[in-house]
Structures are given as structure tokens and as C-alpha cells.
C-alpha positions in Angstrom: 104.8 93.2 95.9 103.4 90.0 94.4 100.6 88.3 96.4 100.7 84.5 96.0 97.5 83.2 94.6 97.1 80.7 97.5 97.2 83.5 100.0 94.7 85.7 98.2 91.6 84.4 100.0 93.4 84.8 103.4 94.4 88.4 102.4 90.8 89.2 101.6 89.5 87.7 104.8 92.0 89.5 107.0 92.6 92.6 104.9 89.1 94.0 104.6 88.6 94.2 108.3 92.1 95.6 109.0 91.9 98.3 106.4 89.5 100.4 108.2 92.2 101.3 110.7 94.3 102.8 107.9 92.1 105.8 107.3 93.9 109.1 107.9 92.4 111.5 110.4 91.1 114.8 108.9 93.9 116.6 110.8 96.7 114.5 109.4 95.6 114.0 105.8 96.6 117.4 104.3 100.1 117.2 105.8 100.5 113.7 104.5 99.3 114.7 101.1 101.9 117.5 100.9 104.7 115.2 102.0 103.8 112.7 99.3 103.9 115.3 96.6 107.6 116.0 97.4 108.6 112.4 97.0 109.6 110.9 93.6 106.8 109.4 91.6 107.1 105.8 92.5 104.7 103.0 91.8 104.1 99.3 92.4 101.6 98.1 89.9 101.0 94.7 91.3 100.3 95.9 94.8 98.1 98.7 93.5 96.1 96.2 91.6 95.8 94.0 94.7 94.4 97.0 96.8 92.0 97.9 94.0 90.7 94.4 94.0 90.1 94.6 97.7 88.4 97.9 97.2 86.0 96.3 94.6 85.2 93.5 96.9 84.5 95.9 99.7 82.1 97.8 97.4 80.3 94.7 96.6 79.9 94.0 100.3 78.7 97.6 100.9 81.8 98.2 103.1 82.2 101.7 101.8 84.8 103.1 104.2 87.0 100.1 103.6 86.6 100.5 99.8 87.7 104.1 100.0 90.7 103.1 102.1 91.8 100.4 99.7 91.3 102.5 96.6 93.3 105.4 98.2 96.1 103.0 98.9 95.9 101.7 95.3 96.1 105.3 94.0 99.1 106.1 96.1 100.9 103.0 94.5 99.8 103.5 90.9 100.6 105.6 87.9 97.4 104.4 86.1 95.2 107.5 85.7 92.1 105.4 85.3 92.6 103.7 88.6 93.5 107.0 90.3 90.4 108.6 88.8 88.2 105.8 90.2 89.8 106.2 93.7 89.2 110.0 93.6 85.6 109.8 92.4 84.8 107.1 95.0 86.3 109.1 97.9 84.5 112.2 96.7 81.2 110.4 96.3 81.3 109.1 99.9 82.3 112.6 101.2 85.8 111.5 102.2 87.2 114.7 101.0 90.7 114.4 102.6 91.2 111.1 100.8 89.8 112.5 97.6 92.3 115.4 97.9 95.2 112.9 98.3 94.1 110.9 95.3 93.4 113.9 93.1 96.9 115.3 93.9 98.4 112.0 92.9 96.4 112.1 89.7 97.9 115.5 88.9 101.4 114.1 89.4 100.6 111.5 86.8 98.7 113.9 84.5 99.5 117.5 85.4 97.0 119.0 83.0 94.1 116.7 83.6 90.9 118.7 83.6 88.9 116.3 85.7 91.6 116.2 88.5 91.5 120.0 88.7 87.7 119.9 88.7 87.7 117.5 91.7 90.3 119.5 93.6 88.3 122.8 93.0 85.2 121.2 94.4 87.0 119.7 97.4 88.6 123.0 98.4 85.3 124.8 98.0 83.6 122.3 100.3 86.4 123.0 102.8 85.5 126.7 102.5 89.0 127.5 101.1 88.3 129.7 98.1 91.9 130.7 97.6 93.0 127.0 97.4 90.2 126.3 94.9 91.1 129.2 92.6 94.2 127.7 90.8 92.2 124.7 89.9 89.2 126.7 88.8 91.5 128.7 86.5 92.7 125.5 84.9 89.1 124.3 84.4 88.2 127.7 83.0 91.1 127.5 80.5 90.1 123.9 79.5 86.6 125.1 78.6 88.1 127.9 76.5 90.5 125.6 74.8 87.7 123.4 73.6 85.7 126.3 72.1 83.2 126.7 75.0 82.4 129.9 76.8 84.7 129.5 79.9 82.6 131.3 82.5 79.4 129.5 81.5 81.2 126.2 81.7 82.5 127.1 85.1 79.0 128.1 86.1 77.7 124.7 85.3 80.3 123.2 87.6 79.8 125.7 90.4 76.0 125.3 90.4 76.6 121.7 91.6 78.6 122.9 94.6 77.1 122.4 98.0 78.9 125.4 99.5 76.9 128.1 97.6 78.6 131.1 99.3 82.1 129.8 98.6 81.2 129.1 94.9 79.9 132.7 94.6 83.0 134.2 96.2 85.3 132.1 93.9 83.4 133.3 90.8 83.6 136.9 92.0 87.4 136.6 92.3 87.8 135.1 88.9 85.7 137.8 87.3 87.8 140.5 88.9 90.8 138.9 87.1 88.9 138.8 83.7 85.6 140.6 83.4 82.9 139.5 81.0 79.1 139.5 80.6 79.2 135.8 81.0 81.2 136.0 84.2 78.7 138.6 85.6 75.9 136.3 84.6 77.6 133.4 86.5 78.0 135.6 89.6 74.3 136.5 89.4 73.2 132.9 89.0 75.3 131.7 91.9 74.3 134.6 94.1 70.6 133.8 93.5 71.3 130.2 94.5 73.1 131.4 97.7 70.3 133.9 98.6 72.5 137.0 98.0 69.7 138.8 96.2 71.3 142.3 96.0 74.4 140.8 94.4 72.3 138.8 92.1 70.4 141.9 90.9 73.5 144.0 90.4 75.4 141.3 88.6 72.5 140.4 86.3 72.0 144.1 85.5 75.7 144.4 84.7 75.5 141.4 82.4 72.7 143.0 80.5 74.5 146.3 80.2 77.5 144.4 78.7 75.2 142.2 76.4 71.9 144.1 76.1 70.2 141.5 73.8 71.1 138.5 75.9 67.8 136.7 76.7 69.3 134.5 79.4 70.6 137.5 81.3 67.2 139.3 80.9 65.3 136.3 82.3 67.8 135.9 85.1 67.2 139.5 86.2 63.4 138.8 86.1 63.8 135.7 88.4 66.1 137.7 90.7 63.5 140.5 91.0 60.8 138.0 91.8 62.9 136.3 94.4 63.5 139.7 96.0 59.8 140.3 96.3 59.6 142.8 93.4 57.1 140.6 91.7 55.5 143.0 89.3 58.9 144.4 88.2 60.1 140.8 87.6 57.0 139.9 85.6 57.4 143.1 83.5 61.0 142.3 82.9 60.2 138.7 81.8 57.4 139.9 79.6 59.8 142.3 77.8 62.3 139.6 77.1 59.6 137.1 76.0 58.1 139.7 73.6 61.4 140.7 72.1 62.7 137.2 71.3 61.8 134.5 68.8 63.3 131.8 71.0 60.4 129.5 72.1 62.5 128.2 75.1 62.6 131.7 76.6 58.9 132.1 76.0 58.2 128.8 77.7 60.4 129.9 80.6 58.3 133.1 80.9 55.1 131.0 80.9 56.6 128.8 83.6 57.4 131.9 85.7 53.8 133.0 85.5 52.5 129.6 86.4 54.9 129.4 89.4 53.4 132.7 90.7 49.9 131.3 90.4 49.0 133.5 87.4 47.6 130.6 85.5 45.4 132.4 83.0 48.3 134.4 81.7 50.5 131.3 81.7 48.0 129.4 79.6 47.9 132.3 77.0 51.7 132.3 76.9 51.8 128.5 76.3 49.1 128.7 73.7 51.1 131.2 71.8 54.2 129.0 71.8 52.1 126.0 70.7 50.8 128.0 67.8 54.3 128.9 66.7 54.9 125.2 66.3 58.6 124.5 66.9 58.2 123.4 70.6 54.7 122.0 70.3 55.3 119.0 72.6 56.7 121.2 75.4 54.0 123.7 75.1 51.2 121.1 75.2 52.9 119.5 78.2 52.9 122.9 80.0 49.2 123.4 79.0 48.3 120.0 80.3 50.0 120.6 83.7 48.5 124.0 84.2 45.1 122.8 83.2 45.3 120.1 85.7 46.5 122.6 88.4 43.4 124.7 87.8 41.2 121.6 87.8 40.2 121.8 84.2 40.3 118.1 84.0 38.6 117.8 80.6 41.2 120.0 78.9 44.1 118.4 80.8 42.9 114.9 79.8 42.8 116.0 76.1 46.4 117.4 76.3 47.9 114.4 78.1 46.1 112.1 75.7 47.7 114.0 72.8 51.1 113.6 74.5 50.7 109.9 74.7 50.1 109.8 70.9 53.4 111.7 70.4 55.6 109.3 72.5 55.3 110.7 76.0 53.8 107.4 77.1 54.8 107.2 80.8 54.3 110.8 81.7 51.0 110.9 79.8 49.6 107.7 81.4 50.8 108.8 84.8 48.9 112.1 84.7 45.9 110.6 83.1 45.9 108.2 86.1 46.1 111.1 88.5 43.2 112.9 86.8 41.0 109.7 87.0 42.0 109.2 90.6 41.1 112.8 91.6 37.7 112.2 89.9 37.4 108.9 91.8 37.2 106.9 88.6 39.4 104.2 90.1 39.1 101.6 87.4 40.4 104.0 84.8 43.1 105.2 87.1 44.4 101.7 87.6 44.5 101.1 83.8 46.6 104.2 83.3 48.9 103.6 86.2 49.5 100.0 85.1 50.5 101.3 81.7 53.4 103.3 83.1 56.7 101.4 82.5 59.9 101.8 84.5 60.8 105.4 84.3 60.8 108.5 86.5 57.0 108.1 86.9 57.0 104.3 87.6 57.4 104.3 91.4 54.9 107.1 92.0 52.4 105.2 89.8 52.9 102.0 91.8 52.4 103.9 95.1 49.2 105.4 93.7 47.9 102.0 92.8 48.5 100.9 96.4 46.6 104.0 97.6 43.6 103.1 95.4 43.5 99.7 97.2 43.3 101.7 100.4 40.5 103.9 99.1 38.6 100.6 98.3 39.3 99.3 101.9 41.5 96.6 100.6 44.6 97.1 102.8 46.0 93.7 102.2 45.7 94.1 98.4 47.7 97.4 98.7 50.4 95.8 100.9 50.6 92.8 98.6 51.1 95.1 95.6 53.9 97.0 97.3 55.6 93.8 98.5 55.5 92.4 94.9 57.0 95.7 93.7 59.9 95.4 96.2 60.6 91.8 95.0 60.5 92.7 91.3 62.5 95.9 91.6 65.0 95.7 94.5 66.1 99.3 93.9 62.6 100.4 95.0 62.5 98.2 98.1 63.0 100.9 100.6 60.5 103.3 99.0 58.0 100.4 98.8 58.4 99.6 102.4 58.0 103.3 103.4 54.8 103.4 101.3 53.5 100.2 102.9 54.1 101.8 106.4 52.3 104.9 105.3 49.4 102.8 104.0 49.1 101.1 107.4 49.1 104.5 109.1 46.5 105.9 106.8 44.3 102.9 107.5 44.5 103.6 111.2 46.8 100.8 112.2 49.6 102.9 113.6 51.1 100.2 115.7 51.7 98.0 112.6 53.1 101.0 110.7 55.5 101.8 113.5 56.6 98.1 113.7 57.2 98.0 109.9 59.2 101.2 110.1 61.3 99.7 112.9 61.9 96.5 110.9 62.9 98.5 107.8 65.3 100.7 109.7 66.9 97.6 111.2 67.4 96.1 107.7 68.3 99.4 106.0 70.2 101.4 108.6 71.2 104.2 106.2 67.8 104.7 104.7 66.9 108.2 105.7 63.5 107.9 104.0 62.5 105.3 106.6 63.9 107.2 109.5 62.1 110.4 108.5 58.8 108.5 108.0 59.2 106.9 111.4 59.8 110.2 113.1 57.0 112.0 111.3 54.5 109.3 112.2 55.6 109.5 115.9 55.0 113.2 115.8 51.5 112.8 114.2 50.6 110.4 117.0 51.6 113.0 119.6 54.7 111.1 120.6 56.8 114.2 120.2 59.6 113.3 122.5 60.3 110.1 120.5 60.0 112.0 117.2 62.5 114.6 118.3 64.9 111.9 119.5 64.7 110.2 116.2 65.4 113.5 114.3 68.2 114.4 116.6 69.8 111.0 115.8 69.5 111.8 112.1 71.1 115.2 112.6 73.9 113.6 114.6 74.6 111.2 111.7 74.2 114.0 109.0 75.1 117.3 110.7 75.4 119.2 107.4 72.3 117.9 105.8 69.8 120.8 105.4 66.8 118.4 105.2 67.7 116.9 108.6 68.4 120.2 110.2 65.1 121.6 108.9 63.1 118.6 109.9 64.2 118.8 113.5 64.0 122.6 113.6 60.5 122.7 112.2 59.2 119.9 114.4 60.5 121.8 117.5 58.9 125.1 116.2 55.6 123.5 115.3 55.3 122.1 118.8 56.4 125.4 120.3 59.4 123.8 122.0 63.0 125.0 122.3 62.3 127.8 119.9 65.8 129.3 120.2 67.4 126.0 119.3 64.8 125.5 116.5 65.7 128.8 115.0 69.4 128.0 115.1 68.9 124.7 113.4 66.8 126.3 110.6 69.3 129.0 110.2 72.0 126.4 109.6 69.8 124.6 107.1 69.1 127.9 105.3 72.8 128.7 105.1 73.3 125.3 103.4 70.3 125.7 101.0 69.2 129.4 100.9 66.6 129.0 98.2 64.7 126.0 99.6 61.1 127.0 100.0 60.4 124.5 102.7 63.3 125.9 104.8 62.2 129.5 104.2 58.7 128.4 105.4 60.2 126.9 108.5 62.1 130.1 109.2 59.0 132.1 108.9 57.1 129.7 111.1 59.7 129.7 113.9 59.9 133.5 113.8 56.1 133.7 114.1 56.3 131.3 117.1 58.8 133.7 118.7 56.5 136.7 118.2 58.4 138.3 115.3 55.5 138.5 112.8 56.9 141.0 110.4 60.2 139.1 109.9 58.2 135.9 109.6 56.1 137.4 106.8 59.2 138.3 104.7 60.4 134.7 104.8 56.9 133.3 104.1 56.4 135.6 101.1 59.8 134.4 99.6 58.7 130.8 100.2 55.4 131.4 98.6 57.1 132.9 95.5 59.2 129.8 95.2 56.5 127.2 95.8 52.8 126.8 95.6 52.8 124.3 98.5 49.5 124.6 100.4 51.2 124.5 103.8 53.2 127.6 103.0 50.0 129.4 102.0 48.3 128.3 105.2 51.2 129.6 107.3 51.4 132.9 105.5 47.6 133.4 105.9 47.8 132.6 109.6 50.6 135.1 110.2 48.9 137.8 108.1 45.8 137.3 110.2 47.8 137.7 113.3 49.0 141.1 112.1 45.5 142.3 111.1 46.0 141.9 107.4 42.7 140.0 107.1 41.9 140.8 103.4 45.3 139.6 102.1 45.2 136.6 104.4 41.8 135.6 103.0 42.9 136.1 99.4 45.9 133.8 99.8 43.8 131.3 101.8 41.0 131.1 99.2 43.4 130.9 96.3 45.3 128.0 97.9 42.0 126.2 98.7 41.0 126.4 95.1 44.3 124.9 94.0 44.3 122.2 96.7 40.7 121.5 97.7 41.5 118.2 99.3 44.4 119.4 101.5 43.9 119.2 105.2 46.5 121.8 106.1 44.0 124.7 106.2 42.1 123.7 109.2 43.8 126.0 111.7 43.5 129.1 109.5 39.9 128.2 108.4 38.8 128.1 112.0 40.2 131.6 112.5 38.3 133.0 109.5 35.1 131.3 110.9 35.5 132.7 114.3 
């Protein structure tokens, strides 16, 4: 239908508010989608355009539910694949999967062989835990990769690694490989199984991939990582060493060096990176790795030399940022400020600005730090929330907890969806001993985001750390771990809650896995404390002292240190 121009403003004013009621319920959407597919492919271009315009206006006004509703309606009325693609992508991005399914099915009516439409439908069905419904679409995606000369199973792996439902993605790949076996398919199963925490499957599949392609470096390194994740650390290192020694690919050799560094075997990692640097083809990457490891072992002179070299080769922002960190750790604040201020907008920019504010704090110039962060927010609106959170942290660190809490509350009122502020507020309340309020805040976040592993873990860990509602805490952490099985922080939380429940041996298994995945000092402190509780004093001390050398300024070791001193 044609909308008279004179009525357009009225339609916008009235339509945007009314459209929210048009959203289908999760229960009715699939049935509706099926019914629409059986109807003739009809369209009304002018009305579709009108609803798309309403959708764009809603987006500009940050009325996201309304935007999805309008774009879905536009898609249902259109035969324009670009418009339908936008509607599908928008619904998917805002996790309105039933709407995304309707739009993607409409897209396939218009373009039956469209790779992207099948891709969206595959992911939608996997998120609904319907592997069988996803399979036909995954087959089409697989065929599309093959038709364009790519390795189908590795292309499919790249897609499935993005999927939130790791278990469903793994199951889907297993079914596809049963239909058409290949080394690449087995590799894909192994990679997905490792991501989903199915370590036995990851091992068996990576071994099978190697049997089918014995000289395949990627499969060999995947097996090494799988062995390490399974706690077979020496076997994993030996496997990685064999692959690195037999290949002339510097990327694989760098990967092996990174594996060693991740396990805290820094001397061996440095030797590996030096060998790659000497070879010459990946010199910048090798020097970067040498710089980071040198900084980790607090060899600041060597790290400074390497980061300075990186600056001369074009790694300006990364180089200046880490030179700033070195200067700050050595308390040479004037030099640190020069380096941090040399960092331009990039992935390092925000961190550099927050570090500058912290230097103001170290110099007892709280107002200077706040002013810097407020100027940052004005100049870079995309960083406004992070700047506000940093300002609240600055106030808290200065001892003005009331002002910090007030600023968090103000920020949450202005940015209701900003989880960064809500978490910061909750954690500050917990630090102040206001545990009930902290738990209430975290419960509210979980209620808003029931499938967010970070939210589930934050609530579960807070309960566990305060020795409260331990059964509930464990269930929350179990849900988080199911959603993100290889997250070191969640594995640490699981170990900690099991320890709190008196299940020390189980706790140690989780904490060891977390320690393999992350050198975070808190994980080391937890593992040391639990080992002490089981009488493994020598191992506990070794882990504790190693972590203290890596993180001498960390305050997470107080509890375990007191136990060693007693």
C-alpha cells in the first residue's frame, strides 16, 4: 500500500510504539513460519519499504525490539534479497531467533541456493538445540565451500567454532562426518570437541585425523593441545615438540613456543622464539613473542629493547603501550605517560587511557584522573561507559567508596544495558562486605541474561567465595561451564565451589585444568590452597612461589601465604 507523504510523520509517531505488540511469541513463530512457506510468494514493495524505514528509525532511536519487528514485517512483504538479509541479520544479532528463522526462510524462497541464508538457518537451529533441523543447511554450506574450491569441512569448522551451543555444533559435525569421512572432518570434530570440553572425543578424533594425514602439522598441534587440556602435559609438550622439529613452517613453531609460554615454561619458549627469529621469515612475530615473554619474566631491559624494535617496524600502538606498562611497573611515571599518550585509537588505546588515569591516582591526583577520563568520554563516545566504569574504580581505589557507588548508580541509570557497570557495581558492593546487595545485583543480571556464562559464573562464584548457598552456587557454575566449557575462570569457580563443599580431589582436577589454560594468579592461589588442604605441601609451595614470581604485586596470595607462614 502507498503511504501518503503527509501521513508519514503520523505513521512514524504512532507506528513505532504500536509495532512492539506485533512480535510473535516463541511458541507461535515456527508454526507461522511454516504456514507462510506454503503460500504463494507475494510481495508489496512499497509497504515493505515503509516498514524498513520504520525499522531504520527505530534503530537510530535504539528501539531494538521495534526495529526487529518492523524489519521482519518488511521481509515478509519483500522479494528484495538485500532487505531480507538485513532483516535476518538484525533479528539474529539481537537474539530474536524465531524472527530470524522466519526471515531466513523467506530469503530462501527468494533465493533458494543462497549460502548466507542457509548459514543463518544452520546457526539458528543449533542454538535451538535441533541438530537434525540444522543438518540440511549445514550440508548446503558444506557444498558451497567445496564449489568455491575451499576445503568443505574446514570451512564448516570456521562457521561452527562461532556457535554458542558447542555440544550441538560438535554433534552436527559428527553426523556430517559419518556421511562423508575425511581427515579434515575428523580434525573439525576434534577442534569442536576440545571447545566443548569433550576431551576423550577430541583426542580420538585428532589421532584419527593424523592417521589419515600423518604429515599434517595442524592435526599434530591440535593433538598436542588436546593432550595438555586433558592433563597429559608432558605428552602434549612432546607431541608439540615433534611437530615443531619436523616442520619448516614458522607459524607452527611460533604456536609451539606459545604453548610452552602458556604453561609457564618461559626459558624453553624464549629459545623457541629465538630460533624462529633467526630463521627470519616471521621476525616481527617472533620479536613480539620474545618481548611479551621477557616482560612476563620481568626482564624489563630485554623487553624494552624488543618493544622499541617493534615500534621501528610499524607496531606503534602495541609497542608504545607495552613500553608504557614497563615504565609504569618500574614507577618511572613520566616516561609511562609519554608512551601511553603516543598510543593512537586502536585496540590498545582505551587501556592506555585508563593506565594514564591510574598514574594520576598513584600521584594522589584523583581529580586529574577523573578529568582525564571525563575528557576521554566526551572525545570518544564509544568509550563513555568504559570511562565511567574506570572513573568509579578510581574513586574506589582512592578510598571514596560512597562516591564510587553513586557514580555506578548514575551510570546504570543512564546506560541500563551496560553490563560492565552492573558487574562493577556488584563487585564493589561485595568488596565492601555488602554481600546481600551484591548478590541481589548479580541475580538481577542473571535474570536479564539467563544464558550468559559470565553472569552465571559471577553469581555462582560470589556465593561460593562467601560460603553461601553452595548447592545453588554449584548449579549456577555448572550451567556456565556447559555454555563455555574451556573458560579458565569458570573452571576455577567450579574448583573453588567443590573445595568449599569438601570435595578437594574433584576441586583439584578442575583447578589444574584452569591453570593449564590460564596463568591468572588467582587460579594459582586457589590451587595452592586446595593442595595445602590435601597435604600436598611441596607442590602447593612450588605453584605458589612460581605465581608470586610472575605477579609480585598481586594481592590474591594473602590467604595462602598466611597458611605457609603458620
